[in-house]
C-alpha positions as CSV (number, residue, x, y, z in Angstrom):
1,M,-61.7,-87.6,-88.8
2,E,-57.3,-87.3,-89.5
3,P,-56.3,-90.4,-91.4
4,V,-53.5,-92.3,-88.9
5,S,-50.7,-92.1,-91.2
6,S,-51.2,-88.1,-91.8
7,T,-51.8,-87.2,-88.0
8,R,-48.1,-89.7,-87.7
9,D,-46.2,-88.0,-90.0
10,L,-47.2,-85.0,-87.8
11,R,-46.0,-86.8,-85.0
12,L,-42.5,-87.5,-86.9
13,I,-42.1,-84.7,-88.8
14,R,-42.2,-82.5,-85.4
15,L,-39.4,-85.1,-84.0
16,H,-37.6,-84.6,-86.9
17,Y,-37.7,-80.8,-86.1
18,F,-36.7,-81.2,-82.6
19,L,-33.5,-83.4,-83.8
20,L,-32.3,-81.5,-86.5
21,I,-32.2,-78.0,-84.5
22,G,-31.0,-79.3,-81.7
23,A,-28.4,-81.3,-83.4
24,G,-27.8,-77.2,-84.1
25,G,-27.7,-76.3,-80.9
26,F,-24.6,-78.5,-80.6
27,L,-22.6,-76.7,-83.1
28,A,-23.6,-73.1,-84.0
29,P,-23.3,-71.4,-81.0
30,F,-20.1,-72.9,-79.9
31,V,-18.1,-73.4,-83.2
32,T,-16.3,-70.3,-83.5
33,L,-14.9,-70.6,-80.2
34,F,-13.5,-74.3,-81.9
35,Y,-12.4,-71.7,-85.0
36,K,-10.4,-69.2,-82.7
37,A,-8.8,-72.1,-80.2
38,R,-7.1,-73.1,-83.5
39,G,-6.1,-69.4,-84.2
40,L,-8.2,-68.4,-87.2
41,S,-8.4,-64.8,-87.4
42,G,-12.1,-63.0,-87.9
43,T,-11.3,-62.8,-91.6
44,E,-10.2,-66.4,-91.6
45,I,-13.8,-67.2,-90.0
46,G,-15.2,-65.4,-92.2
47,L,-13.9,-67.1,-95.6
48,L,-14.8,-70.0,-94.2
49,S,-18.8,-68.8,-94.5
50,T,-17.7,-67.8,-98.0
51,F,-15.9,-71.0,-98.7
52,S,-20.0,-72.7,-97.6
53,A,-21.8,-70.5,-99.5
54,V,-19.8,-71.0,-102.7
55,A,-20.6,-75.0,-102.1
56,A,-24.1,-74.5,-101.1
57,M,-24.6,-71.9,-104.0
58,L,-23.3,-74.3,-106.5
59,A,-25.0,-77.4,-105.5
60,A,-28.2,-75.7,-104.4
61,P,-30.1,-75.7,-108.1
62,L,-29.8,-79.4,-108.3
63,W,-31.3,-80.6,-104.7
64,G,-34.2,-78.1,-105.2
65,R,-34.9,-79.5,-108.6
66,W,-34.0,-83.2,-107.3
67,G,-36.8,-82.4,-104.5
68,D,-39.1,-81.2,-107.0
69,S,-38.4,-84.5,-109.2
70,A,-37.6,-87.0,-107.2
71,R,-40.4,-89.9,-106.3
72,H,-39.1,-90.1,-102.7
73,P,-37.6,-86.5,-101.8
74,R,-37.1,-87.5,-98.5
75,R,-34.2,-90.1,-98.9
76,L,-32.9,-87.0,-100.5
77,I,-32.9,-85.0,-96.7
78,M,-31.6,-88.6,-95.5
79,L,-28.7,-88.4,-97.7
80,A,-27.5,-85.3,-97.1
81,L,-28.5,-85.2,-93.3
82,L,-26.2,-88.6,-92.9
83,G,-23.3,-86.9,-95.0
84,T,-23.5,-83.7,-93.0
85,A,-22.6,-85.9,-90.0
86,V,-19.6,-87.7,-91.0
87,F,-18.3,-84.5,-92.3
88,A,-18.6,-82.9,-89.4
89,L,-16.7,-85.3,-87.3
90,L,-14.0,-85.2,-89.7
91,R,-14.3,-81.7,-89.3
92,G,-13.7,-81.7,-85.4
93,L,-10.1,-82.9,-86.0
94,Q,-8.5,-80.9,-88.2
95,S,-6.3,-78.1,-86.7
96,L,-5.1,-76.3,-90.1
97,F,-7.2,-73.4,-92.0
98,W,-7.0,-75.6,-95.4
99,S,-7.9,-78.5,-93.8
100,I,-11.2,-77.0,-92.1
101,A,-12.2,-75.2,-95.8
102,L,-11.8,-78.2,-97.2
103,F,-14.9,-80.2,-95.0
104,I,-16.3,-76.6,-95.1
105,I,-16.6,-77.3,-98.6
106,L,-18.2,-80.8,-98.7
107,D,-20.3,-79.9,-96.0
108,G,-22.0,-77.2,-97.8
109,L,-22.5,-79.0,-101.3
110,V,-24.4,-81.7,-98.9
111,T,-26.5,-79.3,-96.6
112,S,-27.7,-77.1,-99.3
113,G,-30.6,-79.1,-100.2
114,A,-31.2,-80.3,-96.2
115,G,-32.9,-77.4,-94.8
116,T,-34.6,-76.5,-97.7
117,L,-36.0,-79.9,-98.9
118,A,-37.0,-80.9,-94.9
119,N,-39.0,-77.4,-94.7
120,I,-41.0,-78.5,-97.9
121,Q,-41.9,-82.0,-96.0
122,A,-43.1,-79.8,-92.9
123,L,-45.3,-77.9,-95.3
124,A,-46.7,-80.8,-97.6
125,V,-47.5,-82.4,-93.8
126,T,-49.5,-79.5,-92.7
127,N,-51.2,-79.2,-95.7
128,G,-54.9,-79.1,-95.4
129,E,-54.1,-79.4,-91.9
130,K,-55.2,-77.2,-88.9
131,S,-51.3,-76.8,-87.5
132,G,-48.8,-74.9,-89.8
133,F,-45.5,-74.6,-90.3
134,G,-44.8,-73.3,-86.8
135,S,-46.5,-75.4,-85.0
136,I,-43.4,-78.1,-86.5
137,R,-41.2,-75.6,-86.5
138,L,-41.3,-75.3,-82.6
139,W,-40.1,-78.1,-81.6
140,G,-36.9,-77.6,-83.2
141,S,-36.6,-74.6,-80.9
142,L,-37.5,-77.0,-78.0
143,G,-34.8,-79.2,-78.9
144,W,-32.2,-76.2,-79.4
145,A,-33.5,-74.9,-75.9
146,L,-33.0,-78.1,-74.3
147,V,-29.4,-79.2,-76.6
148,T,-27.4,-76.2,-76.0
149,P,-26.8,-75.7,-71.9
150,F,-26.1,-79.5,-71.9
151,A,-24.1,-78.3,-74.8
152,G,-22.5,-75.9,-73.2
153,G,-21.9,-77.6,-69.9
154,I,-20.2,-80.4,-71.2
155,I,-18.2,-78.4,-73.4
156,Q,-16.5,-76.8,-70.3
157,S,-15.7,-80.4,-69.3
158,L,-14.9,-81.9,-72.1
159,G,-13.3,-79.7,-74.3
160,L,-14.4,-78.4,-78.4
161,Y,-14.4,-81.6,-80.0
162,V,-18.2,-82.6,-78.4
163,P,-19.9,-79.7,-80.4
164,F,-19.0,-81.7,-83.6
165,A,-19.5,-85.4,-81.8
166,G,-23.5,-84.6,-80.4
167,Y,-24.1,-82.4,-83.8
168,A,-23.1,-85.4,-85.6
169,A,-25.2,-88.1,-83.4
170,V,-28.6,-86.4,-83.2
171,T,-28.6,-85.3,-87.0
172,A,-28.1,-88.9,-87.8
173,A,-31.3,-89.3,-85.4
174,A,-32.8,-86.6,-87.3
175,A,-32.5,-88.3,-90.8
176,C,-33.8,-92.2,-89.0
177,V,-37.0,-90.1,-88.1
178,L,-38.0,-89.8,-91.6
179,F,-37.8,-93.3,-92.7
180,F,-40.7,-94.3,-90.8
181,M,-43.3,-91.1,-92.9
182,R,-45.2,-92.4,-95.2
183,G,-47.2,-89.1,-96.6
184,P,-46.9,-87.2,-99.1
185,A,-43.7,-85.5,-100.1
186,R,-45.3,-82.3,-100.9
187,P,-47.2,-80.1,-100.6
188,Q,-50.5,-80.9,-102.5
189,T,-53.3,-78.2,-104.6
190,T,-55.9,-78.4,-106.7
191,A,-54.6,-76.8,-109.5
192,R,-53.8,-78.2,-112.2
193,P,-50.3,-79.2,-113.1
194,L,-48.4,-77.4,-115.3
195,P,-45.5,-79.0,-117.4
196,V,-41.6,-78.8,-116.1
197,A,-40.0,-75.7,-117.2
198,P,-36.2,-75.2,-117.2
199,V,-35.1,-73.5,-114.3
200,A,-34.0,-70.2,-116.4
201,E,-37.6,-70.0,-117.0
202,T,-38.9,-70.0,-113.4
203,L,-36.0,-67.1,-113.2
204,R,-37.3,-65.0,-115.9
205,A,-40.9,-65.8,-114.2
206,L,-39.4,-64.0,-110.9
207,V,-37.7,-61.4,-112.1
208,R,-41.3,-60.2,-113.7
209,D,-42.4,-60.7,-110.1
210,R,-42.1,-56.8,-108.4
211,T,-43.1,-58.3,-105.2
212,I,-40.4,-61.0,-105.1
213,M,-38.1,-59.2,-106.3
214,G,-38.5,-56.4,-103.7
215,M,-38.0,-59.3,-100.9
216,A,-35.0,-60.7,-102.8
217,A,-33.5,-56.9,-102.4
218,A,-35.0,-56.7,-98.8
219,F,-33.3,-59.8,-97.7
220,T,-29.9,-59.1,-99.5
221,I,-29.6,-56.1,-97.2
222,I,-30.9,-58.0,-93.9
223,W,-28.5,-60.9,-94.6
224,I,-25.3,-58.6,-95.3
225,A,-26.3,-56.5,-92.1
226,G,-26.9,-59.5,-89.6
227,M,-24.1,-61.8,-90.5
228,G,-21.3,-60.4,-88.0
229,R,-24.1,-60.9,-85.5
230,G,-25.1,-65.1,-86.5
231,Q,-20.7,-65.6,-86.8
232,F,-18.9,-63.6,-84.1
233,E,-21.9,-63.1,-81.2
234,T,-20.3,-65.9,-78.8
235,L,-16.9,-64.2,-79.4
236,Y,-18.0,-61.2,-78.2
237,M,-19.7,-62.8,-75.8
238,N,-16.8,-64.7,-74.6
239,Q,-14.8,-61.4,-74.9
240,L,-17.2,-59.8,-72.1
241,G,-16.6,-63.2,-69.6
242,A,-19.2,-65.1,-70.8
243,S,-18.0,-69.1,-70.2
244,P,-19.5,-71.8,-72.9
245,T,-21.8,-72.7,-69.7
246,T,-23.2,-68.9,-70.2
247,I,-23.7,-69.2,-73.9
248,G,-25.3,-72.2,-73.4
249,I,-28.0,-70.8,-71.2
250,A,-28.3,-67.6,-73.4
251,N,-29.3,-69.9,-76.2
252,T,-31.9,-71.6,-74.2
253,V,-33.4,-68.6,-72.8
254,A,-34.2,-67.1,-76.4
255,A,-35.2,-70.3,-77.9
256,L,-37.7,-71.2,-75.0
257,F,-39.5,-67.6,-76.6
258,E,-39.8,-69.2,-80.0
259,V,-42.4,-71.4,-78.7
260,P,-45.8,-69.7,-78.1
261,F,-44.3,-66.6,-81.1
262,M,-44.2,-69.6,-84.0
263,L,-48.0,-71.4,-82.4
264,W,-49.1,-67.1,-83.0
265,A,-47.7,-66.6,-85.9
266,D,-49.8,-69.3,-87.5
267,R,-52.9,-67.3,-86.4
268,L,-51.4,-64.0,-87.7
269,I,-50.3,-65.8,-90.8
270,Q,-54.0,-66.7,-91.5
271,R,-55.5,-63.9,-90.6
272,F,-52.8,-60.8,-92.0
273,G,-51.1,-62.4,-94.7
274,A,-47.5,-63.8,-95.1
275,G,-46.2,-60.5,-96.3
276,R,-47.5,-58.5,-93.1
277,I,-46.2,-60.4,-91.0
278,L,-42.6,-61.1,-92.6
279,S,-42.4,-57.0,-92.7
280,A,-43.3,-56.5,-88.7
281,S,-41.0,-59.2,-87.9
282,I,-38.1,-57.6,-89.5
283,L,-39.1,-54.8,-87.2
284,V,-38.9,-56.6,-84.4
285,Q,-35.0,-58.1,-85.5
286,A,-34.1,-54.5,-85.7
287,V,-35.3,-53.4,-82.4
288,S,-33.3,-56.6,-81.4
289,Y,-29.6,-55.3,-81.9
290,L,-30.8,-52.2,-79.4
291,P,-29.4,-54.0,-76.3
292,V,-26.0,-54.6,-76.9
293,V,-25.9,-51.5,-79.6
294,L,-26.4,-49.3,-75.9
295,F,-25.6,-51.4,-73.5
296,P,-22.6,-53.6,-74.0
297,T,-23.0,-56.3,-71.7
298,I,-23.7,-59.9,-71.0
299,P,-27.3,-59.3,-69.6
300,S,-27.7,-57.3,-72.9
301,F,-27.0,-60.3,-75.2
302,F,-30.0,-62.0,-72.8
303,V,-32.8,-59.6,-73.9
304,S,-31.4,-59.3,-77.7
305,R,-31.6,-62.7,-78.1
306,V,-34.7,-63.1,-76.5
307,L,-36.1,-59.9,-79.2
308,V,-34.0,-62.0,-82.1
309,S,-36.2,-65.2,-81.2
310,I,-39.4,-63.2,-81.2
311,A,-38.3,-62.1,-84.5
312,F,-37.4,-65.4,-86.1
313,S,-40.6,-67.2,-84.7
314,L,-42.5,-64.3,-87.1
315,T,-40.2,-64.6,-89.6
316,T,-39.2,-68.1,-90.4
317,P,-43.2,-69.5,-91.0
318,A,-44.2,-66.0,-93.4
319,Y,-41.4,-66.3,-95.0
320,Y,-41.8,-70.0,-96.5
321,N,-45.1,-69.6,-96.5
322,F,-44.8,-66.1,-98.5
323,L,-42.8,-68.2,-101.0
324,V,-44.4,-71.4,-101.8
325,N,-47.5,-69.4,-102.4
326,R,-46.2,-66.9,-104.4
327,A,-43.8,-69.4,-106.5
328,P,-45.6,-70.8,-109.8
329,Q,-46.8,-74.5,-109.7
330,G,-45.2,-77.2,-109.3
331,K,-41.4,-75.3,-108.5
332,G,-42.2,-74.8,-104.2
333,G,-38.8,-76.3,-103.6
334,T,-36.9,-74.8,-106.3
335,I,-37.9,-70.8,-105.4
336,V,-37.6,-71.7,-102.1
337,S,-33.9,-73.2,-102.5
338,L,-33.0,-70.6,-105.1
339,F,-34.0,-68.0,-102.0
340,D,-32.9,-70.0,-99.2
341,V,-29.4,-71.4,-100.5
342,T,-28.8,-69.8,-104.0
343,L,-29.3,-66.0,-103.1
344,H,-29.0,-66.6,-99.2
345,N,-24.7,-68.3,-100.2
346,G,-24.6,-65.6,-102.4
347,V,-25.1,-62.2,-100.0
348,N,-22.7,-64.5,-97.4
349,L,-20.1,-64.5,-100.4
350,L,-19.5,-61.1,-99.7
351,A,-20.7,-60.3,-96.5
352,A,-18.5,-63.3,-94.0
353,P,-15.4,-62.0,-94.9
354,L,-16.8,-58.4,-94.5
355,A,-18.3,-58.7,-91.8
356,G,-14.7,-60.9,-90.7
357,S,-12.8,-58.0,-91.7
358,I,-14.6,-55.4,-89.5
359,F,-14.3,-57.7,-86.3
360,D,-10.7,-57.3,-86.9
361,A,-10.1,-53.6,-87.3
362,F,-12.9,-52.6,-85.5
363,G,-14.3,-54.7,-82.8
364,P,-17.7,-56.5,-82.8
365,H,-19.8,-54.1,-81.7
366,W,-20.2,-51.9,-85.2
367,L,-21.5,-55.2,-86.3
368,Y,-24.6,-54.8,-83.9
369,V,-24.5,-50.8,-85.5
370,A,-24.9,-52.2,-88.7
371,G,-27.6,-54.8,-88.1
372,T,-29.7,-52.2,-86.8
373,V,-29.7,-50.0,-89.6
374,G,-29.8,-53.1,-92.7
375,C,-32.9,-54.0,-90.9
376,L,-34.6,-50.7,-91.2
377,A,-33.1,-50.7,-94.7
378,G,-35.2,-54.0,-95.1
379,W,-38.0,-53.0,-93.9
380,A,-38.4,-50.0,-95.8
381,I,-37.6,-51.8,-99.3
382,L,-41.0,-54.3,-98.2
383,Q,-43.0,-51.0,-96.8
384,S,-42.2,-49.8,-100.5
385,Q,-44.2,-52.7,-102.6
386,R,-47.7,-51.6,-103.6
387,E,-48.6,-54.6,-104.7
388,P,-50.6,-56.7,-102.1
389,P,-48.7,-59.5,-100.1
390,V,-50.0,-62.8,-101.8
391,P,-51.9,-64.5,-98.6
392,A,-51.0,-67.8,-97.0
């Protein structure tokens, strides 16, 4: 029989993800509409992502180290989430590029740790349980699915400050949920604890790991190629005549497909290993660009969003399981931070302004072509690694 505290924490972390990812459903699909309404160009929108990436890169090692060494890492997550809520409220009041950039930078400094540490929390709660990470992350998909059509409807009625206010309110609620958790804050292992190593030593160990370096190279290419869709899909849909309500519905339909596939991903990882599932998910992601590449219409975006949601559902649990199981003992938070924040945001330094420049010069269509090519290249790199992946 499962301990009551374990069952309670599992329910709470699911609620946390429901609110945390649901909060993103208020802001992420619609924030580029806010930027465009403020007169920003595609290049300027790309630069905002670059500023956020720089801030996150500077703060990520600190957050990872704090998360590994703190007695109460959940308090760090709560602090970061409350900070991002406040900065979102202030960002929505800005009208100039540089004032928006200021709050983007401040937000990057605090949010660089929140997502990574939350994922470590989820892995800690599921450690030794039948439920895997996917069974937690799917609740985030449900939150997103419920929020986005609601957000799109009220944005269309009340204006573009709604995304910021909604995001702040739901994010604050997600932070409050963590206060009631009482179980272990880190994944438990049976291995003998190792002495705490400095980040530089951890980096040297990673550089010697061929499989990890191959994964880093693959995701560098995939992130560069996929940046354009993340930044400009909403604007592309809007150019083709989609309203905020339609954009919200598209996100909802896509998110609903994440729920069964997140559950299925846990079983597939247990059977085949995280590395193989990661490779398969990248192929699905490559295919997800093709409907828009071949037929740039609103229905094509719905199909594309469903496919990318399926790919995301397989990628996310495989990605975190792979990194945590590959990391040196006691360095899971640091390794995930290095990949998920430092490397990812380092890539964004180049990818964000590049995607913005392509959007301004050639339009959004070629961003989808680049996404397909990049995913196939990343998949080929992962396939080239001869060392068998570490099973989850």
